DOGUZA-796101 format. One record per residue (C-alpha): residue number from 0; residue in three letters; x, y, z. Coordinates in nm, 4 decimals. Example, Ala and Ser with C-alpha at 12.3 -4.5 7.8 and 13.67 -1.06 7.14 Angstrom:
0|ALA|1.2300|-0.4500|0.7800
1|SER|1.3670|-0.1060|0.7140
end
This chain:
0|UNK|-13.7844|3.2066|4.6463
1|UNK|-13.7066|3.5139|4.8524
2|UNK|-13.9805|3.3933|5.1553
3|UNK|-13.8346|3.0454|5.1533
4|UNK|-13.5019|3.1723|5.2049
5|UNK|-13.5986|3.4061|5.4914
6|UNK|-13.8000|3.1049|5.6483
7|UNK|-13.5141|2.8981|5.6661
8|UNK|-13.3605|3.1683|5.8134
9|UNK|-13.6318|3.2005|6.0879
10|UNK|-13.6911|2.8446|6.1264
11|UNK|-13.2922|2.8071|6.1995
12|UNK|-13.3383|3.1391|6.4758
13|UNK|-13.6108|2.9122|6.6340
14|UNK|-13.3970|2.6335|6.6424
15|UNK|-13.1172|2.8178|6.8317
16|UNK|-13.3659|2.9842|7.0644
17|UNK|-13.4801|2.6650|7.1555
18|UNK|-13.1224|2.5326|7.2043
19|UNK|-13.0869|2.8242|7.4158
20|UNK|-13.3756|2.7644|7.6385
21|UNK|-13.2587|2.4082|7.7076
22|UNK|-13.4467|2.1962|7.4790
23|UNK|-13.3124|1.9283|7.2574
24|UNK|-13.3848|2.0430|6.9020
25|UNK|-13.4306|1.8981|6.5578
26|UNK|-13.5181|2.0668|6.2231
27|UNK|-13.7339|1.8256|5.9933
28|UNK|-13.5144|1.7078|5.7194
29|UNK|-13.6491|1.8717|5.3727
30|UNK|-13.9443|1.9993|5.5210
31|UNK|-14.1631|2.1371|5.2845
32|UNK|-14.0246|1.8479|5.0600
33|UNK|-14.2299|1.5765|4.8515
34|UNK|-14.2548|1.3051|5.1809
35|UNK|-14.5437|1.0955|5.2056
36|UNK|-14.6668|1.2681|5.5055
37|UNK|-14.5931|1.6398|5.5894
38|UNK|-14.3221|1.6689|5.8747
39|UNK|-14.3554|1.9417|6.1346
40|UNK|-14.0698|2.2139|6.0961
41|UNK|-13.9003|2.1386|6.4234
42|UNK|-13.8908|1.8820|6.7190
43|UNK|-13.7818|1.9935|7.0683
44|UNK|-13.7537|1.8183|7.3946
45|UNK|-13.6080|1.8785|7.7285
46|UNK|-13.6876|1.5524|7.9278
47|UNK|-14.0291|1.6549|8.0408
48|UNK|-14.2094|1.7977|7.7623
49|UNK|-14.1611|1.7236|7.4116
50|UNK|-14.3504|1.9411|7.1219
51|UNK|-14.3855|1.9059|6.7604
52|UNK|-14.3635|2.2895|6.6187
53|UNK|-14.4989|2.4179|6.2753
54|UNK|-14.3337|2.7242|6.2385
55|UNK|-14.4570|2.9939|6.0060
56|UNK|-14.3519|3.3876|5.9713
57|UNK|-14.4466|3.7122|5.8341
58|UNK|-14.3613|4.0752|5.8110
59|UNK|-14.6832|4.1789|5.9457
60|UNK|-14.9809|3.9919|5.7401
61|UNK|-15.1964|3.7346|5.9084
62|UNK|-14.9901|3.4095|5.9222
63|UNK|-15.1645|3.1289|5.7502
64|UNK|-15.1979|2.7796|5.7495
65|UNK|-15.3852|2.4673|5.5432
66|UNK|-15.5992|2.2621|5.7358
67|UNK|-15.3865|1.9977|5.5710
68|UNK|-15.0530|2.1357|5.7357
69|UNK|-15.2264|2.1481|6.1002
70|UNK|-15.3953|1.8013|6.0484
71|UNK|-15.0874|1.6311|5.9327
72|UNK|-14.9017|1.8255|6.2698
73|UNK|-15.1561|1.7140|6.5039
74|UNK|-15.1035|1.3496|6.3578
75|UNK|-14.7426|1.3465|6.3961
76|UNK|-14.7222|1.4479|6.7478
77|UNK|-14.9975|1.2493|6.8493
78|UNK|-14.8128|0.9129|6.7484
79|UNK|-14.4590|1.0583|6.7929
80|UNK|-14.5771|1.1286|7.1715
81|UNK|-14.5424|1.5186|7.1439
82|UNK|-14.7845|1.8347|7.1780
83|UNK|-14.8499|2.0045|6.8735
84|UNK|-14.7422|2.3830|6.8594
85|UNK|-14.7774|2.6150|6.5690
86|UNK|-14.4835|2.9302|6.6216
87|UNK|-14.5275|3.2303|6.4510
88|UNK|-14.3363|3.5119|6.4407
89|UNK|-14.3858|3.8613|6.3015
90|UNK|-14.0965|4.0960|6.2117
91|UNK|-13.9710|4.2753|6.4951
92|UNK|-14.1898|4.0709|6.7147
93|UNK|-14.0540|3.7252|6.9319
94|UNK|-14.2159|3.3781|6.8840
95|UNK|-14.5219|3.2901|6.9912
96|UNK|-14.6994|2.9548|7.0307
97|UNK|-15.0423|2.7992|7.0004
98|UNK|-15.2145|2.4706|7.0405
99|UNK|-15.3780|2.4278|6.7152
100|UNK|-15.7104|2.4198|6.8802
101|UNK|-15.6537|2.7579|6.9871
102|UNK|-15.6060|2.8879|6.6728
103|UNK|-15.8649|3.0660|6.4435
104|UNK|-16.0450|2.8378|6.1879
105|UNK|-16.1287|3.0450|5.8790
106|UNK|-16.4532|2.9208|5.6889
107|UNK|-16.2801|2.7519|5.4124
108|UNK|-16.0870|2.5315|5.6803
109|UNK|-15.7549|2.7253|5.6914
110|UNK|-15.6018|2.8508|5.9979
111|UNK|-15.5447|3.2048|6.0558
112|UNK|-15.3004|3.3995|6.2827
113|UNK|-15.2999|3.7549|6.3431
114|UNK|-15.0233|3.9743|6.4434
115|UNK|-15.2272|4.1111|6.7512
116|UNK|-15.3663|3.7408|6.8809
117|UNK|-14.9708|3.6589|6.8715
118|UNK|-14.9235|3.9588|7.1099
119|UNK|-15.2510|3.8852|7.3181
120|UNK|-15.3139|3.5243|7.3196
121|UNK|-15.0077|3.3444|7.2161
122|UNK|-14.7289|3.1736|7.4703
123|UNK|-14.4138|3.2870|7.4463
124|UNK|-14.1112|3.0687|7.4229
125|UNK|-14.0485|3.0650|7.7883
126|UNK|-14.3656|2.8852|7.8627
127|UNK|-14.2871|2.5815|7.6630
128|UNK|-14.0294|2.4917|7.9120
129|UNK|-14.2195|2.2394|8.1557
130|UNK|-14.2795|2.3328|8.5102
131|UNK|-14.3277|2.1482|8.8311
132|UNK|-14.6652|2.0710|8.9415
133|UNK|-14.8123|2.2184|8.6028
134|UNK|-15.1492|2.0361|8.6664
135|UNK|-15.3801|2.2531|8.5204
136|UNK|-15.2202|2.2096|8.2261
137|UNK|-15.3393|1.8778|8.1836
138|UNK|-15.7283|2.0298|8.1966
139|UNK|-15.6241|2.2472|7.9203
140|UNK|-15.5136|1.9568|7.7262
141|UNK|-15.8404|1.7761|7.7426
142|UNK|-16.0446|2.1229|7.6572
143|UNK|-15.7785|2.1371|7.3476
144|UNK|-15.8945|1.8117|7.2403
145|UNK|-16.2314|1.8301|7.2382
146|UNK|-16.2169|2.1680|7.0508
147|UNK|-16.0049|1.9942|6.8048
148|UNK|-16.2785|1.7381|6.7806
149|UNK|-16.5772|1.9801|6.7642
150|UNK|-16.3492|2.1874|6.4282
151|UNK|-16.3132|1.8423|6.2719
152|UNK|-15.9095|1.8349|6.3239
153|UNK|-15.9758|1.5382|6.5432
154|UNK|-16.2292|1.2034|6.5072
155|UNK|-16.3520|1.1267|6.8172
156|UNK|-16.1520|0.8000|6.8021
157|UNK|-15.7926|1.0326|6.8059
158|UNK|-15.9229|1.2212|7.0706
159|UNK|-15.9983|0.9248|7.2797
160|UNK|-15.6860|0.7939|7.2460
161|UNK|-15.5378|1.1406|7.3076
162|UNK|-15.6523|1.0995|7.6539
163|UNK|-15.6781|0.7868|7.7683
end
């Protein structure tokens, strides 16, 4: 399938970019295959911070993720001790990253990222590096977790265990 080859290429490109930025990076094996539970596309860590990343690319149309994909990402991240990130890339643009709680949820329970949203609100790849004394980030995470509970992505129990 054409789009799959392109997705693979984009994923490899993301791995290379993260590698250049100083992360240890791994692509999930057979991502999208019939494993028991969906794995994130990419795992990246730099010794200070760890990310589980669901990577999506598009020529220009909005990028959609299913509720299941996002739930699996959050679940895996929580158990693995990583921060969940949705990485999006539109043609002729850079990669941008979102915490799942910051992504627009459609009435159908899916998630959507529009190109202009990515450019305006997404975090660039450089921002993934842990910076020293980044204390305000912790508050942001608490808000993210609470928003995820509000959206039904996390149960209150899951949220409590994340915030402990």
